[in-house]
All heavy atoms as TSV, in Angstrom:
chain	resi	resn	atom	element	x	y	z
A	1	MET	N	N	-19.487	-1.325	-17.057
A	1	MET	CA	C	-20.181	-1.695	-15.843
A	1	MET	C	C	-19.320	-2.673	-15.050
A	1	MET	O	O	-18.662	-3.537	-15.622
A	1	MET	CB	C	-21.531	-2.329	-16.152
A	1	MET	CG	C	-22.257	-2.748	-14.888
A	1	MET	SD	S	-23.874	-3.447	-15.161
A	1	MET	CE	C	-24.795	-1.956	-15.277
A	2	PHE	N	N	-19.337	-2.497	-13.770
A	2	PHE	CA	C	-18.605	-3.342	-12.834
A	2	PHE	C	C	-19.652	-3.998	-11.948
A	2	PHE	O	O	-20.443	-3.317	-11.303
A	2	PHE	CB	C	-17.650	-2.455	-12.039
A	2	PHE	CG	C	-16.923	-3.102	-10.901
A	2	PHE	CD1	C	-16.532	-4.411	-10.934
A	2	PHE	CD2	C	-16.599	-2.344	-9.789
A	2	PHE	CE1	C	-15.827	-4.979	-9.890
A	2	PHE	CE2	C	-15.890	-2.894	-8.736
A	2	PHE	CZ	C	-15.505	-4.212	-8.784
A	3	THR	N	N	-19.720	-5.327	-11.956
A	3	THR	CA	C	-20.699	-6.049	-11.159
A	3	THR	C	C	-19.997	-6.807	-10.037
A	3	THR	O	O	-19.006	-7.495	-10.262
A	3	THR	CB	C	-21.493	-7.053	-12.028
A	3	THR	OG1	O	-22.130	-6.335	-13.072
A	3	THR	CG2	C	-22.532	-7.783	-11.207
A	4	VAL	N	N	-20.545	-6.668	-8.837
A	4	VAL	CA	C	-20.002	-7.324	-7.642
A	4	VAL	C	C	-21.057	-8.291	-7.124
A	4	VAL	O	O	-22.200	-7.901	-6.901
A	4	VAL	CB	C	-19.679	-6.280	-6.548
A	4	VAL	CG1	C	-19.142	-6.956	-5.315
A	4	VAL	CG2	C	-18.713	-5.234	-7.062
A	5	PHE	N	N	-20.671	-9.539	-6.934
A	5	PHE	CA	C	-21.576	-10.557	-6.403
A	5	PHE	C	C	-21.184	-10.902	-4.977
A	5	PHE	O	O	-20.165	-11.556	-4.748
A	5	PHE	CB	C	-21.504	-11.850	-7.232
A	5	PHE	CG	C	-22.033	-11.711	-8.626
A	5	PHE	CD1	C	-21.199	-11.352	-9.663
A	5	PHE	CD2	C	-23.373	-11.935	-8.894
A	5	PHE	CE1	C	-21.677	-11.235	-10.950
A	5	PHE	CE2	C	-23.863	-11.818	-10.184
A	5	PHE	CZ	C	-23.013	-11.469	-11.208
A	6	GLY	N	N	-21.951	-10.449	-4.002
A	6	GLY	CA	C	-21.813	-10.882	-2.619
A	6	GLY	C	C	-20.502	-10.581	-1.932
A	6	GLY	O	O	-20.123	-11.285	-1.010
A	7	TYR	N	N	-19.808	-9.548	-2.332
A	7	TYR	CA	C	-18.568	-9.170	-1.654
A	7	TYR	C	C	-18.754	-7.777	-1.084
A	7	TYR	O	O	-19.075	-6.844	-1.815
A	7	TYR	CB	C	-17.386	-9.190	-2.635
A	7	TYR	CG	C	-16.080	-8.743	-2.022
A	7	TYR	CD1	C	-15.485	-9.486	-1.015
A	7	TYR	CD2	C	-15.459	-7.581	-2.451
A	7	TYR	CE1	C	-14.291	-9.083	-0.451
A	7	TYR	CE2	C	-14.260	-7.171	-1.901
A	7	TYR	CZ	C	-13.679	-7.918	-0.897
A	7	TYR	OH	O	-12.507	-7.512	-0.331
A	8	SER	N	N	-18.555	-7.626	0.206
A	8	SER	CA	C	-18.853	-6.351	0.858
A	8	SER	C	C	-17.681	-5.384	0.909
A	8	SER	O	O	-17.829	-4.277	1.404
A	8	SER	CB	C	-19.356	-6.612	2.279
A	8	SER	OG	O	-18.333	-7.221	3.046
A	9	ALA	N	N	-16.534	-5.775	0.415
A	9	ALA	CA	C	-15.347	-4.910	0.413
A	9	ALA	C	C	-15.041	-4.365	1.803
A	9	ALA	O	O	-15.001	-3.166	2.019
A	9	ALA	CB	C	-15.495	-3.777	-0.584
A	10	PRO	N	N	-14.812	-5.258	2.770
A	10	PRO	CA	C	-14.542	-4.764	4.126
A	10	PRO	C	C	-13.258	-3.935	4.171
A	10	PRO	O	O	-12.315	-4.190	3.416
A	10	PRO	CB	C	-14.401	-6.047	4.947
A	10	PRO	CG	C	-14.015	-7.087	3.964
A	10	PRO	CD	C	-14.670	-6.700	2.668
A	11	LYS	N	N	-13.245	-2.937	5.028
A	11	LYS	CA	C	-12.081	-2.051	5.158
A	11	LYS	C	C	-10.810	-2.824	5.508
A	11	LYS	O	O	-9.713	-2.391	5.183
A	11	LYS	CB	C	-12.342	-0.990	6.228
A	11	LYS	CG	C	-13.589	-0.170	6.001
A	11	LYS	CD	C	-13.453	0.758	4.825
A	11	LYS	CE	C	-14.704	1.624	4.711
A	11	LYS	NZ	N	-15.036	2.007	3.394
A	12	THR	N	N	-10.945	-3.973	6.142
A	12	THR	CA	C	-9.785	-4.779	6.524
A	12	THR	C	C	-9.155	-5.515	5.351
A	12	THR	O	O	-8.032	-5.993	5.451
A	12	THR	CB	C	-10.177	-5.804	7.603
A	12	THR	OG1	O	-11.264	-6.592	7.110
A	12	THR	CG2	C	-10.590	-5.112	8.891
A	13	ASP	N	N	-9.850	-5.623	4.242
A	13	ASP	CA	C	-9.338	-6.326	3.064
A	13	ASP	C	C	-8.642	-5.335	2.125
A	13	ASP	O	O	-8.987	-5.181	0.958
A	13	ASP	CB	C	-10.479	-7.040	2.350
A	13	ASP	CG	C	-9.998	-8.155	1.446
A	13	ASP	OD1	O	-8.769	-8.283	1.257
A	13	ASP	OD2	O	-10.851	-8.891	0.922
A	14	LYS	N	N	-7.631	-4.668	2.657
A	14	LYS	CA	C	-6.949	-3.582	1.946
A	14	LYS	C	C	-6.305	-4.033	0.644
A	14	LYS	O	O	-6.335	-3.306	-0.353
A	14	LYS	CB	C	-5.917	-2.932	2.854
A	14	LYS	CG	C	-6.550	-2.198	4.005
A	14	LYS	CD	C	-5.523	-1.596	4.927
A	14	LYS	CE	C	-6.273	-0.957	6.085
A	14	LYS	NZ	N	-5.442	-0.229	6.970
A	15	SER	N	N	-5.725	-5.201	0.620
A	15	SER	CA	C	-5.058	-5.683	-0.594
A	15	SER	C	C	-6.042	-5.839	-1.748
A	15	SER	O	O	-5.773	-5.409	-2.868
A	15	SER	CB	C	-4.367	-7.019	-0.330
A	15	SER	OG	O	-3.353	-6.869	0.625
A	16	ALA	N	N	-7.172	-6.460	-1.478
A	16	ALA	CA	C	-8.176	-6.663	-2.530
A	16	ALA	C	C	-8.755	-5.337	-3.002
A	16	ALA	O	O	-8.939	-5.124	-4.196
A	16	ALA	CB	C	-9.292	-7.575	-2.022
A	17	ILE	N	N	-9.003	-4.440	-2.078
A	17	ILE	CA	C	-9.555	-3.130	-2.442
A	17	ILE	C	C	-8.561	-2.348	-3.299
A	17	ILE	O	O	-8.944	-1.729	-4.297
A	17	ILE	CB	C	-9.958	-2.334	-1.184
A	17	ILE	CG1	C	-11.132	-3.040	-0.504
A	17	ILE	CG2	C	-10.320	-0.897	-1.528
A	17	ILE	CD1	C	-11.465	-2.522	0.875
A	18	GLU	N	N	-7.296	-2.396	-2.963
A	18	GLU	CA	C	-6.283	-1.706	-3.761
A	18	GLU	C	C	-6.194	-2.291	-5.173
A	18	GLU	O	O	-6.051	-1.560	-6.144
A	18	GLU	CB	C	-4.922	-1.748	-3.068
A	18	GLU	CG	C	-4.819	-0.809	-1.895
A	18	GLU	CD	C	-5.140	0.642	-2.256
A	18	GLU	OE1	O	-4.625	1.145	-3.280
A	18	GLU	OE2	O	-5.908	1.276	-1.515
A	19	LEU	N	N	-6.276	-3.607	-5.287
A	19	LEU	CA	C	-6.267	-4.240	-6.611
A	19	LEU	C	C	-7.477	-3.802	-7.435
A	19	LEU	O	O	-7.358	-3.511	-8.625
A	19	LEU	CB	C	-6.253	-5.765	-6.477
A	19	LEU	CG	C	-4.936	-6.384	-6.051
A	19	LEU	CD1	C	-5.127	-7.876	-5.770
A	19	LEU	CD2	C	-3.876	-6.177	-7.117
A	20	LEU	N	N	-8.633	-3.758	-6.807
A	20	LEU	CA	C	-9.837	-3.313	-7.504
A	20	LEU	C	C	-9.707	-1.855	-7.941
A	20	LEU	O	O	-10.101	-1.492	-9.047
A	20	LEU	CB	C	-11.065	-3.482	-6.610
A	20	LEU	CG	C	-11.525	-4.913	-6.382
A	20	LEU	CD1	C	-12.573	-4.966	-5.272
A	20	LEU	CD2	C	-12.094	-5.497	-7.659
A	21	LYS	N	N	-9.144	-1.015	-7.083
A	21	LYS	CA	C	-8.951	0.399	-7.431
A	21	LYS	C	C	-7.996	0.542	-8.609
A	21	LYS	O	O	-8.220	1.372	-9.494
A	21	LYS	CB	C	-8.400	1.171	-6.239
A	21	LYS	CG	C	-9.422	1.495	-5.191
A	21	LYS	CD	C	-8.762	2.311	-4.100
A	21	LYS	CE	C	-9.674	2.574	-2.954
A	21	LYS	NZ	N	-9.005	3.336	-1.899
A	22	MET	N	N	-6.941	-0.257	-8.624
A	22	MET	CA	C	-5.993	-0.206	-9.739
A	22	MET	C	C	-6.686	-0.595	-11.046
A	22	MET	O	O	-6.456	0.015	-12.090
A	22	MET	CB	C	-4.791	-1.113	-9.475
A	22	MET	CG	C	-3.834	-0.558	-8.450
A	22	MET	SD	S	-2.467	-1.654	-7.967
A	22	MET	CE	C	-2.124	-2.613	-9.391
A	23	ALA	N	N	-7.533	-1.597	-10.988
A	23	ALA	CA	C	-8.230	-2.062	-12.189
A	23	ALA	C	C	-9.331	-1.095	-12.623
A	23	ALA	O	O	-9.510	-0.849	-13.813
A	23	ALA	CB	C	-8.820	-3.450	-11.937
A	24	TRP	N	N	-10.064	-0.544	-11.692
A	24	TRP	CA	C	-11.204	0.326	-11.997
A	24	TRP	C	C	-10.762	1.750	-12.305
A	24	TRP	O	O	-11.362	2.431	-13.122
A	24	TRP	CB	C	-12.176	0.304	-10.824
A	24	TRP	CG	C	-13.476	1.021	-11.040
A	24	TRP	CD1	C	-13.927	2.088	-10.340
A	24	TRP	CD2	C	-14.499	0.720	-11.992
A	24	TRP	NE1	N	-15.165	2.470	-10.790
A	24	TRP	CE2	C	-15.539	1.641	-11.814
A	24	TRP	CE3	C	-14.638	-0.242	-12.985
A	24	TRP	CZ2	C	-16.701	1.635	-12.587
A	24	TRP	CZ3	C	-15.790	-0.241	-13.751
A	24	TRP	CH2	C	-16.805	0.680	-13.554
A	25	GLY	N	N	-9.737	2.216	-11.635
A	25	GLY	CA	C	-9.253	3.574	-11.872
A	25	GLY	C	C	-9.928	4.602	-10.978
A	25	GLY	O	O	-10.692	4.277	-10.077
A	26	ASP	N	N	-9.638	5.848	-11.252
A	26	ASP	CA	C	-10.164	6.962	-10.474
A	26	ASP	C	C	-11.656	7.135	-10.742
A	26	ASP	O	O	-12.077	7.320	-11.885
A	26	ASP	CB	C	-9.411	8.235	-10.848
A	26	ASP	CG	C	-9.839	9.447	-10.047
A	26	ASP	OD1	O	-10.738	9.326	-9.186
A	26	ASP	OD2	O	-9.259	10.528	-10.275
A	27	VAL	N	N	-12.452	7.082	-9.702
A	27	VAL	CA	C	-13.909	7.167	-9.842
A	27	VAL	C	C	-14.336	8.480	-10.490
A	27	VAL	O	O	-15.320	8.533	-11.226
A	27	VAL	CB	C	-14.608	6.942	-8.481
A	27	VAL	CG1	C	-14.404	8.112	-7.539
A	27	VAL	CG2	C	-16.083	6.679	-8.674
A	28	GLU	N	N	-13.602	9.553	-10.278
A	28	GLU	CA	C	-13.956	10.847	-10.875
A	28	GLU	C	C	-13.696	10.878	-12.382
A	28	GLU	O	O	-14.258	11.703	-13.091
A	28	GLU	CB	C	-13.199	11.974	-10.177
A	28	GLU	CG	C	-13.597	12.158	-8.727
A	28	GLU	CD	C	-15.093	12.413	-8.536
A	28	GLU	OE1	O	-15.678	13.181	-9.333
A	28	GLU	OE2	O	-15.671	11.841	-7.602
A	29	LYS	N	N	-12.861	9.984	-12.869
A	29	LYS	CA	C	-12.597	9.912	-14.301
A	29	LYS	C	C	-13.472	8.872	-14.992
A	29	LYS	O	O	-13.383	8.685	-16.193
A	29	LYS	CB	C	-11.122	9.589	-14.546
A	29	LYS	CG	C	-10.205	10.700	-14.093
A	29	LYS	CD	C	-8.768	10.359	-14.328
A	29	LYS	CE	C	-7.881	11.498	-13.841
A	29	LYS	NZ	N	-6.479	11.152	-13.911
A	30	ARG	N	N	-14.301	8.197	-14.231
A	30	ARG	CA	C	-15.174	7.161	-14.772
A	30	ARG	C	C	-16.626	7.595	-14.603
A	30	ARG	O	O	-17.458	6.861	-14.102
A	30	ARG	CB	C	-14.903	5.843	-14.077
A	30	ARG	CG	C	-13.442	5.409	-14.195
A	30	ARG	CD	C	-13.225	4.006	-13.681
A	30	ARG	NE	N	-13.721	3.011	-14.594
A	30	ARG	CZ	C	-13.096	2.596	-15.696
A	30	ARG	NH1	N	-11.958	3.116	-16.036
A	30	ARG	NH2	N	-13.619	1.664	-16.463
A	31	ASN	N	N	-16.939	8.788	-15.055
A	31	ASN	CA	C	-18.255	9.362	-14.788
A	31	ASN	C	C	-19.391	8.753	-15.608
A	31	ASN	O	O	-20.549	9.059	-15.368
A	31	ASN	CB	C	-18.233	10.876	-14.954
A	31	ASN	CG	C	-17.763	11.302	-16.325
A	31	ASN	OD1	O	-17.315	10.485	-17.116
A	31	ASN	ND2	N	-17.844	12.575	-16.598
A	32	LEU	N	N	-19.103	7.907	-16.562
A	32	LEU	CA	C	-20.169	7.252	-17.331
A	32	LEU	C	C	-20.355	5.788	-16.929
A	32	LEU	O	O	-21.326	5.152	-17.335
A	32	LEU	CB	C	-19.888	7.341	-18.831
A	32	LEU	CG	C	-19.852	8.759	-19.394
A	32	LEU	CD1	C	-19.494	8.725	-20.869
A	32	LEU	CD2	C	-21.168	9.472	-19.180
A	33	GLU	N	N	-19.426	5.268	-16.174
A	33	GLU	CA	C	-19.517	3.870	-15.772
A	33	GLU	C	C	-20.471	3.697	-14.603
A	33	GLU	O	O	-20.795	4.636	-13.894
A	33	GLU	CB	C	-18.137	3.329	-15.381
A	33	GLU	CG	C	-17.273	2.978	-16.562
A	33	GLU	CD	C	-16.591	4.182	-17.206
A	33	GLU	OE1	O	-16.963	5.315	-16.886
A	33	GLU	OE2	O	-15.696	3.972	-18.024
A	34	GLU	N	N	-20.906	2.464	-14.417
A	34	GLU	CA	C	-21.830	2.143	-13.345
A	34	GLU	C	C	-21.335	0.910	-12.601
A	34	GLU	O	O	-20.751	0.007	-13.193
A	34	GLU	CB	C	-23.233	1.875	-13.909
A	34	GLU	CG	C	-24.212	1.520	-12.845
A	34	GLU	CD	C	-25.624	1.973	-13.167
A	34	GLU	OE1	O	-25.797	2.846	-14.012
A	34	GLU	OE2	O	-26.536	1.431	-12.534
A	35	ILE	N	N	-21.589	0.893	-11.305
A	35	ILE	CA	C	-21.277	-0.284	-10.498
A	35	ILE	C	C	-22.607	-0.915	-10.077
A	35	ILE	O	O	-23.548	-0.223	-9.694
A	35	ILE	CB	C	-20.396	0.062	-9.275
A	35	ILE	CG1	C	-20.041	-1.195	-8.492
A	35	ILE	CG2	C	-21.026	1.109	-8.401
A	35	ILE	CD1	C	-18.968	-0.990	-7.438
A	36	GLU	N	N	-22.684	-2.215	-10.224
A	36	GLU	CA	C	-23.870	-2.974	-9.857
A	36	GLU	C	C	-23.468	-3.920	-8.735
A	36	GLU	O	O	-22.511	-4.677	-8.870
A	36	GLU	CB	C	-24.357	-3.768	-11.072
A	36	GLU	CG	C	-25.509	-4.676	-10.780
A	36	GLU	CD	C	-25.887	-5.491	-12.006
A	36	GLU	OE1	O	-24.981	-6.019	-12.688
A	36	GLU	OE2	O	-27.077	-5.598	-12.275
A	37	ILE	N	N	-24.194	-3.863	-7.625
A	37	ILE	CA	C	-23.860	-4.677	-6.454
A	37	ILE	C	C	-25.012	-5.634	-6.189
A	37	ILE	O	O	-26.165	-5.209	-6.059
A	37	ILE	CB	C	-23.612	-3.786	-5.224
A	37	ILE	CG1	C	-22.526	-2.755	-5.541
A	37	ILE	CG2	C	-23.245	-4.624	-4.012
A	37	ILE	CD1	C	-22.457	-1.607	-4.575
A	38	ILE	N	N	-24.683	-6.903	-6.128
A	38	ILE	CA	C	-25.685	-7.935	-5.831
A	38	ILE	C	C	-25.302	-8.542	-4.488
A	38	ILE	O	O	-24.294	-9.238	-4.370
A	38	ILE	CB	C	-25.735	-9.002	-6.933
A	38	ILE	CG1	C	-26.034	-8.340	-8.281
A	38	ILE	CG2	C	-26.762	-10.069	-6.600
A	38	ILE	CD1	C	-25.873	-9.253	-9.470
A	39	ASP	N	N	-26.108	-8.238	-3.482
A	39	ASP	CA	C	-25.773	-8.642	-2.115
A	39	ASP	C	C	-27.036	-8.541	-1.263
A	39	ASP	O	O	-27.928	-7.762	-1.574
A	39	ASP	CB	C	-24.688	-7.716	-1.555
A	39	ASP	CG	C	-23.962	-8.308	-0.367
A	39	ASP	OD1	O	-24.648	-8.674	0.612
A	39	ASP	OD2	O	-22.733	-8.390	-0.400
A	40	ILE	N	N	-27.092	-9.292	-0.181
A	40	ILE	CA	C	-28.265	-9.251	0.690
A	40	ILE	C	C	-28.155	-8.199	1.788
A	40	ILE	O	O	-29.117	-7.954	2.511
A	40	ILE	CB	C	-28.548	-10.635	1.313
A	40	ILE	CG1	C	-27.362	-11.110	2.142
A	40	ILE	CG2	C	-28.927	-11.642	0.239
A	40	ILE	CD1	C	-27.634	-12.362	2.960
A	41	ALA	N	N	-27.011	-7.548	1.914
A	41	ALA	CA	C	-26.844	-6.497	2.923
A	41	ALA	C	C	-27.701	-5.285	2.567
A	41	ALA	O	O	-28.107	-5.109	1.419
A	41	ALA	CB	C	-25.377	-6.096	3.021
A	42	ASP	N	N	-27.950	-4.420	3.562
A	42	ASP	CA	C	-28.789	-3.254	3.300
A	42	ASP	C	C	-28.038	-2.221	2.445
A	42	ASP	O	O	-26.817	-2.186	2.406
A	42	ASP	CB	C	-29.277	-2.621	4.610
A	42	ASP	CG	C	-28.159	-2.021	5.409
A	42	ASP	OD1	O	-27.519	-2.766	6.185
A	42	ASP	OD2	O	-27.918	-0.807	5.258
A	43	GLU	N	N	-28.801	-1.392	1.763
A	43	GLU	CA	C	-28.242	-0.456	0.785
A	43	GLU	C	C	-27.243	0.527	1.400
A	43	GLU	O	O	-26.193	0.790	0.824
A	43	GLU	CB	C	-29.364	0.320	0.096
A	43	GLU	CG	C	-28.843	1.248	-0.974
A	43	GLU	CD	C	-29.935	1.861	-1.817
A	43	GLU	OE1	O	-31.079	1.381	-1.781
A	43	GLU	OE2	O	-29.621	2.829	-2.535
A	44	ASP	N	N	-27.542	1.066	2.572
A	44	ASP	CA	C	-26.632	2.028	3.199
A	44	ASP	C	C	-25.275	1.410	3.501
A	44	ASP	O	O	-24.232	2.035	3.287
A	44	ASP	CB	C	-27.238	2.603	4.474
A	44	ASP	CG	C	-28.408	3.530	4.192
A	44	ASP	OD1	O	-28.457	4.100	3.079
A	44	ASP	OD2	O	-29.260	3.692	5.077
A	45	THR	N	N	-25.269	0.189	3.974
A	45	THR	CA	C	-24.014	-0.508	4.266
A	45	THR	C	C	-23.215	-0.731	2.991
A	45	THR	O	O	-22.010	-0.494	2.954
A	45	THR	CB	C	-24.302	-1.867	4.948
A	45	THR	OG1	O	-25.016	-1.627	6.164
A	45	THR	CG2	C	-23.014	-2.620	5.242
A	46	LEU	N	N	-23.883	-1.167	1.942
A	46	LEU	CA	C	-23.196	-1.426	0.676
A	46	LEU	C	C	-22.687	-0.139	0.039
A	46	LEU	O	O	-21.573	-0.097	-0.485
A	46	LEU	CB	C	-24.125	-2.172	-0.282
A	46	LEU	CG	C	-24.474	-3.591	0.158
A	46	LEU	CD1	C	-25.585	-4.153	-0.698
A	46	LEU	CD2	C	-23.250	-4.482	0.111
A	47	LYS	N	N	-23.475	0.922	0.086
A	47	LYS	CA	C	-23.025	2.207	-0.454
A	47	LYS	C	C	-21.788	2.695	0.290
A	47	LYS	O	O	-20.858	3.222	-0.315
A	47	LYS	CB	C	-24.143	3.240	-0.360
A	47	LYS	CG	C	-25.155	3.120	-1.471
A	47	LYS	CD	C	-26.334	4.048	-1.322
A	47	LYS	CE	C	-25.977	5.473	-1.025
A	47	LYS	NZ	N	-27.163	6.342	-0.893
A	48	ASP	N	N	-21.761	2.507	1.590
A	48	ASP	CA	C	-20.602	2.912	2.381
A	48	ASP	C	C	-19.372	2.082	2.013
A	48	ASP	O	O	-18.271	2.619	1.854
A	48	ASP	CB	C	-20.912	2.773	3.876
A	48	ASP	CG	C	-19.775	3.259	4.742
A	48	ASP	OD1	O	-19.334	4.414	4.545
A	48	ASP	OD2	O	-19.329	2.487	5.603
A	49	SER	N	N	-19.547	0.782	1.841
A	49	SER	CA	C	-18.423	-0.102	1.497
A	49	SER	C	C	-17.855	0.196	0.116
A	49	SER	O	O	-16.656	0.132	-0.099
A	49	SER	CB	C	-18.853	-1.568	1.530
A	49	SER	OG	O	-19.112	-1.980	2.839
A	50	TRP	N	N	-18.724	0.517	-0.833
A	50	TRP	CA	C	-18.310	0.701	-2.222
A	50	TRP	C	C	-18.240	2.162	-2.652
A	50	TRP	O	O	-18.091	2.465	-3.836
A	50	TRP	CB	C	-19.258	-0.080	-3.145
A	50	TRP	CG	C	-19.065	-1.548	-2.992
A	50	TRP	CD1	C	-19.841	-2.411	-2.292
A	50	TRP	CD2	C	-17.989	-2.317	-3.526
A	50	TRP	NE1	N	-19.322	-3.676	-2.363
A	50	TRP	CE2	C	-18.184	-3.646	-3.123
A	50	TRP	CE3	C	-16.877	-2.024	-4.311
A	50	TRP	CZ2	C	-17.317	-4.671	-3.470
A	50	TRP	CZ3	C	-16.018	-3.044	-4.662
A	50	TRP	CH2	C	-16.242	-4.351	-4.243
A	51	ASN	N	N	-18.297	3.074	-1.707
A	51	ASN	CA	C	-18.316	4.502	-1.999
A	51	ASN	C	C	-17.170	4.958	-2.905
A	51	ASN	O	O	-17.356	5.804	-3.773
A	51	ASN	CB	C	-18.306	5.294	-0.687
A	51	ASN	CG	C	-18.494	6.756	-0.919
A	51	ASN	OD1	O	-19.370	7.160	-1.674
A	51	ASN	ND2	N	-17.664	7.559	-0.293
A	52	GLU	N	N	-16.004	4.399	-2.731
A	52	GLU	CA	C	-14.840	4.811	-3.525
A	52	GLU	C	C	-14.921	4.352	-4.984
A	52	GLU	O	O	-14.091	4.738	-5.802
A	52	GLU	CB	C	-13.560	4.291	-2.884
A	52	GLU	CG	C	-13.317	4.895	-1.506
A	52	GLU	CD	C	-12.041	4.384	-0.891
A	52	GLU	OE1	O	-10.969	4.671	-1.442
A	52	GLU	OE2	O	-12.144	3.684	0.138
A	53	PHE	N	N	-15.918	3.548	-5.316
A	53	PHE	CA	C	-16.102	3.048	-6.680
A	53	PHE	C	C	-17.350	3.625	-7.342
A	53	PHE	O	O	-17.595	3.386	-8.517
A	53	PHE	CB	C	-16.202	1.522	-6.674
A	53	PHE	CG	C	-14.935	0.854	-6.220
A	53	PHE	CD1	C	-14.689	0.625	-4.875
A	53	PHE	CD2	C	-13.982	0.461	-7.142
A	53	PHE	CE1	C	-13.521	0.022	-4.461
A	53	PHE	CE2	C	-12.810	-0.147	-6.733
A	53	PHE	CZ	C	-12.578	-0.363	-5.393
A	54	ILE	N	N	-18.158	4.355	-6.593
A	54	ILE	CA	C	-19.424	4.878	-7.098
A	54	ILE	C	C	-19.256	6.342	-7.495
A	54	ILE	O	O	-18.869	7.171	-6.683
A	54	ILE	CB	C	-20.539	4.755	-6.033
A	54	ILE	CG1	C	-20.799	3.293	-5.692
A	54	ILE	CG2	C	-21.813	5.432	-6.519
A	54	ILE	CD1	C	-21.749	3.088	-4.515
A	55	HIS	N	N	-19.563	6.639	-8.743
A	55	HIS	CA	C	-19.570	8.027	-9.198
A	55	HIS	C	C	-20.987	8.569	-9.054
A	55	HIS	O	O	-21.902	8.132	-9.766
A	55	HIS	CB	C	-19.107	8.137	-10.651
A	55	HIS	CG	C	-19.077	9.540	-11.150
A	55	HIS	ND1	N	-18.095	10.417	-10.800
A	55	HIS	CD2	C	-19.927	10.216	-11.929
A	55	HIS	CE1	C	-18.328	11.582	-11.369
A	55	HIS	NE2	N	-19.449	11.476	-12.065
A	56	THR	N	N	-21.174	9.483	-8.160
A	56	THR	CA	C	-22.459	10.123	-7.839
A	56	THR	C	C	-23.577	9.095	-7.705
A	56	THR	O	O	-23.606	8.351	-6.739
A	56	THR	CB	C	-22.814	11.219	-8.863
A	56	THR	OG1	O	-22.973	10.658	-10.161
A	56	THR	CG2	C	-21.764	12.310	-8.896
A	57	HIS	N	N	-24.470	9.027	-8.664
A	57	HIS	CA	C	-25.635	8.135	-8.584
A	57	HIS	C	C	-25.542	6.959	-9.567
A	57	HIS	O	O	-26.537	6.288	-9.821
A	57	HIS	CB	C	-26.908	8.939	-8.884
A	57	HIS	CG	C	-26.911	9.525	-10.263
A	57	HIS	ND1	N	-26.202	10.671	-10.562
A	57	HIS	CD2	C	-27.490	9.112	-11.405
A	57	HIS	CE1	C	-26.383	10.938	-11.853
A	57	HIS	NE2	N	-27.156	10.002	-12.386
A	58	HIS	N	N	-24.361	6.684	-10.053
A	58	HIS	CA	C	-24.184	5.640	-11.070
A	58	HIS	C	C	-23.965	4.266	-10.426
A	58	HIS	O	O	-22.900	3.672	-10.538
A	58	HIS	CB	C	-23.007	5.988	-11.979
A	58	HIS	CG	C	-23.248	7.197	-12.807
A	58	HIS	ND1	N	-23.286	7.143	-14.172
A	58	HIS	CD2	C	-23.482	8.483	-12.477
A	58	HIS	CE1	C	-23.522	8.348	-14.647
A	58	HIS	NE2	N	-23.642	9.175	-13.626
A	59	TYR	N	N	-24.975	3.781	-9.767
A	59	TYR	CA	C	-24.901	2.465	-9.134
A	59	TYR	C	C	-26.300	1.865	-9.046
A	59	TYR	O	O	-27.300	2.571	-9.134
A	59	TYR	CB	C	-24.291	2.564	-7.730
A	59	TYR	CG	C	-25.208	3.183	-6.704
A	59	TYR	CD1	C	-25.995	2.383	-5.891
A	59	TYR	CD2	C	-25.309	4.554	-6.566
A	59	TYR	CE1	C	-26.849	2.939	-4.955
A	59	TYR	CE2	C	-26.160	5.123	-5.643
A	59	TYR	CZ	C	-26.920	4.308	-4.836
A	59	TYR	OH	O	-27.773	4.860	-3.923
A	60	SER	N	N	-26.329	0.546	-8.885
A	60	SER	CA	C	-27.596	-0.136	-8.581
A	60	SER	C	C	-27.283	-1.256	-7.610
A	60	SER	O	O	-26.194	-1.840	-7.635
A	60	SER	CB	C	-28.257	-0.681	-9.855
A	60	SER	OG	O	-27.419	-1.573	-10.517
A	61	ILE	N	N	-28.227	-1.523	-6.747
A	61	ILE	CA	C	-28.072	-2.561	-5.733
A	61	ILE	C	C	-29.257	-3.514	-5.840
A	61	ILE	O	O	-30.406	-3.083	-5.900
A	61	ILE	CB	C	-27.988	-1.946	-4.313
A	61	ILE	CG1	C	-26.710	-1.099	-4.198
A	61	ILE	CG2	C	-28.029	-3.031	-3.246
A	61	ILE	CD1	C	-26.568	-0.363	-2.897
A	62	HIS	N	N	-28.941	-4.801	-5.866
A	62	HIS	CA	C	-29.963	-5.845	-5.992
A	62	HIS	C	C	-29.705	-6.914	-4.942
A	62	HIS	O	O	-28.557	-7.202	-4.613
A	62	HIS	CB	C	-29.927	-6.486	-7.367
A	62	HIS	CG	C	-29.963	-5.493	-8.485
A	62	HIS	ND1	N	-31.123	-4.885	-8.906
A	62	HIS	CD2	C	-28.975	-4.973	-9.240
A	62	HIS	CE1	C	-30.845	-4.058	-9.882
A	62	HIS	NE2	N	-29.540	-4.081	-10.109
A	63	THR	N	N	-30.757	-7.535	-4.447
A	63	THR	CA	C	-30.598	-8.622	-3.489
A	63	THR	C	C	-30.536	-9.986	-4.168
A	63	THR	O	O	-30.220	-10.979	-3.535
A	63	THR	CB	C	-31.743	-8.637	-2.465
A	63	THR	OG1	O	-32.983	-8.715	-3.165
A	63	THR	CG2	C	-31.712	-7.374	-1.612
A	64	SER	N	N	-30.830	-10.017	-5.477
A	64	SER	CA	C	-30.825	-11.271	-6.208
A	64	SER	C	C	-30.290	-11.050	-7.613
A	64	SER	O	O	-30.537	-10.007	-8.217
A	64	SER	CB	C	-32.248	-11.831	-6.294
A	64	SER	OG	O	-32.309	-12.926	-7.184
A	65	PHE	N	N	-29.614	-12.024	-8.142
A	65	PHE	CA	C	-29.135	-11.980	-9.520
A	65	PHE	C	C	-30.320	-11.964	-10.478
A	65	PHE	O	O	-30.261	-11.365	-11.538
A	65	PHE	CB	C	-28.241	-13.186	-9.785
A	65	PHE	CG	C	-27.773	-13.296	-11.208
A	65	PHE	CD1	C	-26.766	-12.478	-11.681
A	65	PHE	CD2	C	-28.360	-14.203	-12.064
A	65	PHE	CE1	C	-26.346	-12.561	-12.995
A	65	PHE	CE2	C	-27.937	-14.308	-13.373
A	65	PHE	CZ	C	-26.923	-13.478	-13.838
A	66	PHE	N	N	-31.384	-12.638	-10.097
A	66	PHE	CA	C	-32.544	-12.760	-10.981
A	66	PHE	C	C	-33.469	-11.587	-10.792
A	66	PHE	O	O	-34.319	-11.283	-11.508
A	66	PHE	CB	C	-33.270	-14.076	-10.709
A	66	PHE	CG	C	-32.369	-15.252	-10.897
A	66	PHE	CD1	C	-31.828	-15.903	-9.814
A	66	PHE	CD2	C	-32.016	-15.682	-12.158
A	66	PHE	CE1	C	-30.983	-16.990	-9.984
A	66	PHE	CE2	C	-31.179	-16.756	-12.339
A	66	PHE	CZ	C	-30.666	-17.408	-11.238
């Protein structure tokens, strides 16, 4: 599981996104893993930002850690 706390992965932050991709690997080869996003942004925005890390429906989005 990969958990993200309050980072929206903006398209302009190419260096950070590339580092995350190197660490996480190819999303198609990680079909059992899940990404968990904790952020106050709306779900559609977060899904769009993190699409390259989400394998099909293997994600959850929360507005609070608790």
